[in-house]
C-alpha positions in Angstrom: 0.0 0.0 0.0 2.9 2.3 0.9 4.5 1.5 -2.4 1.3 2.3 -4.3 1.0 5.7 -2.5 4.7 6.5 -3.3 4.1 5.6 -6.9 1.1 7.8 -7.0 3.1 10.7 -5.5 5.9 10.2 -8.1 3.3 10.1 -10.9 1.6 13.3 -9.7 5.0 15.1 -9.5 5.9 14.0 -13.0 2.5 15.1 -14.4 2.8 18.5 -12.6 6.3 18.9 -14.0 5.1 18.2 -17.5 2.3 20.7 -17.1 4.8 23.3 -16.0 7.3 22.8 -18.8 4.7 22.2 -21.5 5.2 25.1 -23.9 1.6 25.5 -25.0 -0.4 24.1 -22.1 -1.6 27.5 -20.9 -1.5 29.6 -24.1 -5.2 30.4 -23.9 -5.0 31.6 -20.3 -1.7 33.4 -19.9 -0.3 33.7 -23.4 3.0 32.1 -24.3 6.6 32.8 -23.2 9.1 34.5 -25.4 11.4 31.5 -24.9 8.8 29.1 -26.4 8.1 31.4 -29.3 11.9 31.7 -30.0 12.2 27.9 -29.8 9.5 27.4 -32.4 11.0 30.1 -34.6 14.5 28.7 -34.3 13.1 25.3 -35.2 11.8 26.7 -38.5 15.2 28.2 -39.2 16.8 24.8 -38.4 14.4 23.1 -40.8 15.1 25.6 -43.6 18.8 25.1 -43.1 18.4 21.4 -43.6 16.4 22.0 -46.8 19.0 24.5 -48.1 22.0 22.3 -47.2 23.4 24.9 -44.7 25.4 23.8 -41.7 23.7 24.3 -38.3 26.5 26.6 -37.1 26.1 29.0 -40.1 23.5 31.7 -40.6 20.5 30.7 -42.6 21.2 33.6 -44.8 24.3 32.1 -46.5 25.3 29.6 -49.1 22.6 28.2 -51.3 19.8 30.2 -49.5 21.3 33.5 -50.9 20.8 32.2 -54.4 17.1 32.7 -53.8 17.4 36.2 -52.3 14.6 38.4 -53.6 12.2 35.6 -54.2 9.0 35.7 -52.2 9.7 32.4 -50.2 13.2 33.6 -49.1 12.1 37.2 -48.4 9.3 36.0 -46.1 11.8 34.0 -44.0 13.9 37.2 -43.7 11.0 39.4 -42.7 9.8 36.8 -40.1 13.2 36.2 -38.6 14.0 39.9 -38.4 10.6 40.8 -36.8 11.1 37.9 -34.4 14.5 39.3 -33.4 16.5 36.3 -34.5 20.3 36.7 -34.9 21.0 36.1 -38.6 23.3 37.6 -41.3 20.9 40.2 -42.7 23.7 42.2 -44.3 24.7 39.3 -46.5 21.1 38.7 -47.5 20.6 42.4 -48.3 23.6 42.5 -50.7 22.5 39.3 -52.5 18.9 40.5 -52.6 19.9 43.9 -54.0 22.1 42.3 -56.7 19.3 39.9 -57.8 16.8 42.8 -57.7 19.0 44.9 -60.0 19.5 42.1 -62.5 15.7 41.5 -62.7 14.4 45.0 -62.3 12.5 45.1 -65.6 10.5 41.9 -64.9 9.2 42.8 -61.4 5.5 43.5 -60.5 4.1 45.9 -58.0 3.7 43.3 -55.3 7.4 42.4 -55.7 8.4 46.0 -55.0 6.0 46.1 -52.1 7.6 43.0 -50.6 11.0 44.4 -51.3 10.1 47.5 -49.2 9.5 45.2 -46.2 12.6 43.1 -47.0 14.9 46.1 -47.1 13.5 47.4 -43.8 13.9 43.9 -42.2 17.6 44.0 -43.2 18.0 47.4 -41.6 18.2 49.1 -45.1 16.5 52.1 -46.7 13.8 50.9 -49.2 14.0 54.2 -51.0 17.6 53.6 -51.8 18.4 50.0 -52.6 21.5 50.6 -54.6 19.8 53.6 -56.1 16.3 52.0 -56.5 13.2 53.3 -54.8 11.1 50.3 -53.9 8.0 52.1 -52.4 7.9 54.4 -55.5 8.0 51.5 -57.9 5.5 49.4 -55.9 2.9 52.1 -55.1 2.8 55.3 -57.0 5.6 55.5 -59.6 5.4 52.2 -61.4 2.5 50.1 -62.7 -0.9 50.7 -61.1 -1.1 48.3 -58.0 -4.6 47.5 -59.1 -3.3 45.6 -62.1 -2.7 42.7 -59.8 -6.1 43.0 -58.3 -7.0 43.6 -54.7 -3.8 41.9 -53.5 -1.8 44.8 -55.1 -3.8 47.5 -53.2 -3.6 45.6 -49.9 0.2 45.3 -50.0 0.6 48.8 -51.4 -1.0 50.2 -48.2 1.2 47.9 -46.0 4.3 49.0 -47.9 3.4 52.7 -47.5 2.6 52.4 -43.8 5.6 50.2 -43.0 7.7 53.3 -42.4 5.3 56.2 -43.0 6.3 56.7 -46.7 4.5 59.6 -48.4 3.1 59.8 -51.9 3.6 62.9 -54.1 1.1 65.7 -53.7 -1.7 65.8 -56.3 -0.7 62.3 -57.5 -3.2 59.8 -58.8 -2.4 57.3 -56.1 -2.4 58.2 -52.4 -3.3 56.6 -49.1 -7.0 57.5 -49.2 -7.4 56.2 -52.7 -5.7 52.9 -51.7 -7.9 52.5 -48.7 -11.0 53.3 -50.7 -10.0 50.7 -53.3 -9.8 48.1 -50.6 -12.9 48.8 -48.6 -15.0 49.2 -51.8 -14.0 45.7 -52.7 -15.5 44.1 -49.6 -18.1 41.5 -50.4 -21.6 41.2 -48.8 -20.4 38.4 -46.6 -17.8 40.7 -45.1 -14.9 39.0 -46.7 -12.5 39.9 -49.5 -11.5 37.9 -52.6 -9.6 38.2 -55.8 -12.7 37.2 -57.7 -16.2 35.8 -57.3 -18.8 36.7 -54.7 -17.5 34.6 -51.7 -14.9 35.9 -49.4 -11.4 34.2 -49.2 -10.0 33.8 -45.7 -6.4 34.5 -46.6 -7.1 37.7 -48.5 -9.5 38.8 -45.9 -6.9 38.4 -43.2 -4.4 40.4 -45.3 -7.0 43.2 -45.7 -7.4 43.3 -41.9 -3.6 43.6 -41.5 -3.5 46.5 -43.9 -6.6 48.4 -42.7 -6.2 48.0 -39.0 -3.7 50.9 -38.8 -6.4 53.3 -40.0 -9.4 52.3 -37.9 -9.0 55.2 -35.5 -8.9 57.9 -38.2 -11.8 56.6 -40.4 -15.0 55.2 -39.2 -15.7 53.4 -42.5 -12.4 51.6 -42.2 -13.3 50.5 -38.6 -16.6 49.1 -39.8 -14.9 47.3 -42.7 -12.4 45.7 -40.3 -15.2 44.5 -38.0 -17.1 43.0 -40.8 -14.0 41.2 -42.0 -13.3 39.9 -38.5 -16.9 38.6 -38.3 -16.4 36.8 -41.6 -13.2 35.1 -40.4 -14.9 34.1 -37.1 -17.8 32.5 -39.0 -15.5 30.7 -41.3 -13.6 29.3 -38.4 -16.7 28.2 -36.5 -18.4 26.7 -39.5 -15.7 24.7 -41.2 -12.4 25.4 -39.4 -9.4 26.6 -41.3 -8.1 24.0 -43.7 -4.3 24.8 -43.9 -1.4 26.3 -42.0 -1.2 29.4 -44.2 -4.8 30.5 -43.4 -4.3 30.0 -39.7 -1.1 32.0 -39.9 -2.5 34.9 -41.8 -5.6 35.1 -39.5 -3.3 35.1 -36.4 -1.3 37.9 -38.0 -4.5 39.8 -38.6 -5.7 39.5 -35.0 -2.3 40.7 -33.7 -2.2 43.6 -36.2 -5.8 44.6 -35.1 -4.7 44.4 -31.4 -7.1 41.6 -30.7 -6.2 39.1 -28.0 -6.0 35.8 -29.9 -6.2 33.9 -26.6 -9.4 35.4 -25.2 -11.5 36.9 -27.9 -14.6 34.8 -27.9 -15.0 35.0 -31.7 -11.8 33.0 -32.2 -11.5 30.8 -29.1 -14.5 28.4 -29.2 -12.2 25.4 -29.8 -8.9 26.6 -28.4 -7.1 29.5 -30.0 -5.3 30.1 -33.3 -1.8 29.8 -31.9 -2.6 26.3 -30.6 -4.1 25.6 -34.0 -1.0 26.8 -35.7 1.3 24.6 -33.6 -0.7 21.5 -34.7 1.0 21.9 -38.1 4.4 21.7 -36.6 6.6 18.6 -37.4 9.4 17.0 -35.6 12.0 18.6 -38.0 10.9 22.0 -36.8 9.1 22.9 -40.0 5.4 23.4 -40.6 3.2 21.5 -43.0 0.6 22.9 -45.4 -1.9 20.2 -44.3 -1.8 18.6 -40.9 0.2 15.3 -40.9 2.0 16.0 -44.2 5.7 16.8 -44.6 7.1 20.2 -43.7 6.8 22.8 -46.5 8.9 25.9 -46.9 6.0 28.2 -47.8 3.9 27.0 -44.8 7.0 27.3 -42.6 7.7 30.9 -43.7 4.1 31.9 -43.0 4.2 30.2 -39.6 7.4 32.2 -38.8 5.6 35.4 -39.7 2.7 34.4 -37.4 5.0 33.6 -34.5 6.7 37.0 -35.0 3.3 38.7 -34.9 2.4 37.0 -31.7 5.9 37.8 -30.2 5.4 41.5 -31.0 1.8 41.5 -29.7 2.8 39.8 -26.5 5.6 42.3 -25.9 3.6 45.4 -26.8 5.7 46.2 -29.8 4.7 47.8 -33.1 2.9 45.5 -35.6 4.5 42.9 -37.7 5.0 45.1 -40.8 5.4 48.4 -39.1 8.8 49.8 -38.3 8.7 52.7 -35.8 10.3 54.0 -32.7 14.0 54.8 -32.9 14.6 52.6 -35.9 16.5 54.5 -38.6 17.2 52.7 -41.9 20.8 52.7 -43.1 21.9 53.2 -46.6 24.1 50.2 -47.5 27.3 51.0 -49.4 27.9 48.6 -52.2 31.6 48.7 -52.2 31.3 45.9 -49.7 29.4 43.7 -52.1 31.4 41.0 -53.9 32.8 42.0 -57.2 31.5 40.1 -60.2 34.7 38.1 -60.3 34.5 37.2 -56.7 30.8 36.4 -56.9 31.5 34.0 -59.8 34.2 32.3 -57.7 31.9 32.1 -54.7 29.2 30.4 -56.9 31.8 28.1 -58.4 33.2 27.0 -55.0 29.7 26.5 -53.6 28.7 24.4 -56.6 31.7 22.1 -56.1 31.0 21.8 -52.4 27.5 20.6 -53.1 28.8 17.9 -55.4 29.4 15.2 -52.8 31.4 17.1 -50.2 28.8 18.7 -48.0 28.2 18.3 -45.1 31.9 17.3 -44.9 31.4 14.0 -43.1 33.0 10.6 -43.9 35.1 12.1 -46.7 37.6 9.8 -48.4 41.1 10.7 -49.3 40.2 12.2 -52.7 37.3 14.2 -51.2 39.6 15.6 -48.4 42.1 16.7 -51.1 39.3 18.5 -53.0 38.1 20.2 -49.8 41.6 21.4 -49.1 41.9 22.8 -52.6 38.5 24.6 -52.2 39.6 26.0 -48.9 42.8 27.4 -50.4 40.7 29.1 -53.1 38.4 30.4 -50.4 41.3 32.0 -48.6 42.1 34.0 -51.7 38.7 35.8 -51.4 38.4 38.9 -49.3 37.5 38.0 -45.7 34.1 39.6 -46.0 33.2 37.3 -48.9 34.3 34.0 -47.2 31.2 33.7 -45.1 29.2 33.3 -48.3 30.8 29.9 -48.9 28.6 27.1 -47.8 29.8 25.5 -44.6 32.8 27.9 -44.4 33.3 27.6 -40.6 33.2 23.8 -40.7 35.5 23.8 -43.7 37.9 26.1 -41.9 37.8 23.9 -38.8 38.6 20.7 -40.8 41.3 22.2 -42.9 42.9 24.3 -40.2 43.0 21.3 -37.8 44.7 19.3 -40.5 47.2 22.1 -41.1 47.8 22.2 -37.4 48.4 18.5 -37.3 50.8 18.8 -40.2 52.6 21.6 -38.4 53.0 19.5 -35.3 54.2 16.6 -37.3 56.7 18.8 -39.1 57.9 20.3 -35.8 58.3 16.9 -34.2 60.1 15.6 -37.3 62.4 18.6 -37.2 63.0 18.0 -33.6 63.9 14.4 -34.1 66.2 15.2 -37.0 67.9 17.9 -35.0 68.3 15.5 -32.0 69.8 12.8 -34.2 72.1 15.3 -35.8 73.2 16.5 -32.4 73.8 12.9 -31.3 75.9 12.2 -34.4 78.0 15.3 -33.7 78.6 14.3 -30.2 79.7 10.8 -31.2 81.9 12.3 -33.9 83.4 14.7 -31.4 84.1 11.9 -28.9 85.7 9.8 -31.7 88.0 12.6 -32.7 89.0 13.2 -29.1 90.0 9.6 -28.6 
């Protein structure tokens, strides 16, 4: 009987401990800790590193990942990581992103420029001077009409403008009021927003809420529009639940941008809350899946990272996910630090060879080790600021330097032995001559 009681006590203690350390057990009641949010965010970064073939000790924004700088999937990772406060190499990403932007400038759409505005700010840069290019101008009032891409173009035009309080030219055809009017006039009878048809789309409605929420205090019609959109999202959630990770993530971002408590607002907590729902898409590899139970997906993971960042900023009373304020002052990057064309070609060539059977530098045979040493010697010829752009540079350095150190020790020992033998021979010769 005593043994049984002791077992019950031990079991109770263990269960209590699990309840205390469980990262999401009390989300609905007391929010979630910064440590838990950072843990989930870092898990997403770890997952993306594995997908991109980047060593765990390197920044995500290095190696192969930089080849995709300026594409929407990569940019959203940068925006999410930055707004979450993760320590990554934003400078390297900015230079790669600016270079790719310059090369493809003529092929870009308004929504690309709107996203680039957020990407530049997330890297600490000035969107109005990305190596001489003004992203807000091209994406909102000085390029193609944002409406050419439908409602999506108007929504992200407003977010881009408000991200750092950018102004439009006086007497221009496009200004904030027109953009806001274009958005709210597109609201459907059911309260939602959509790119087409007469039924609201949850993702686009959530994005509209994110854009309009900044203006609810200055315009009553905007406030009414946001409330109708939130009611639409609440009905969709209660009637059929959200069907994928991205919809949950966008709606969670919308609630945080609208300063709505995701853990207690009755419209969104009938069956738990949206943060709990989001975490149901999380896999063991740290990534998030598009559909529950499926493999992790980069797009779903990037959207989950944005939602975690939105929650982090909401919980800490910080400005919204896409809004940069306070004492933040964008810097103008100088492009003399960017790799020259010749160095960039060498970086790309070295990275390509590394990915041909060498990475992640484990269980290398003699020929592979020789190749790695040759690549390291080529890497050392690059400027120090460019070496970090080599995939797995730190691990390559560690392997090759340790081998060099071993060779140095062997050479030193060999020299010592030779010197000692020579000395012994001299002593013997001296003694022989003395006799």
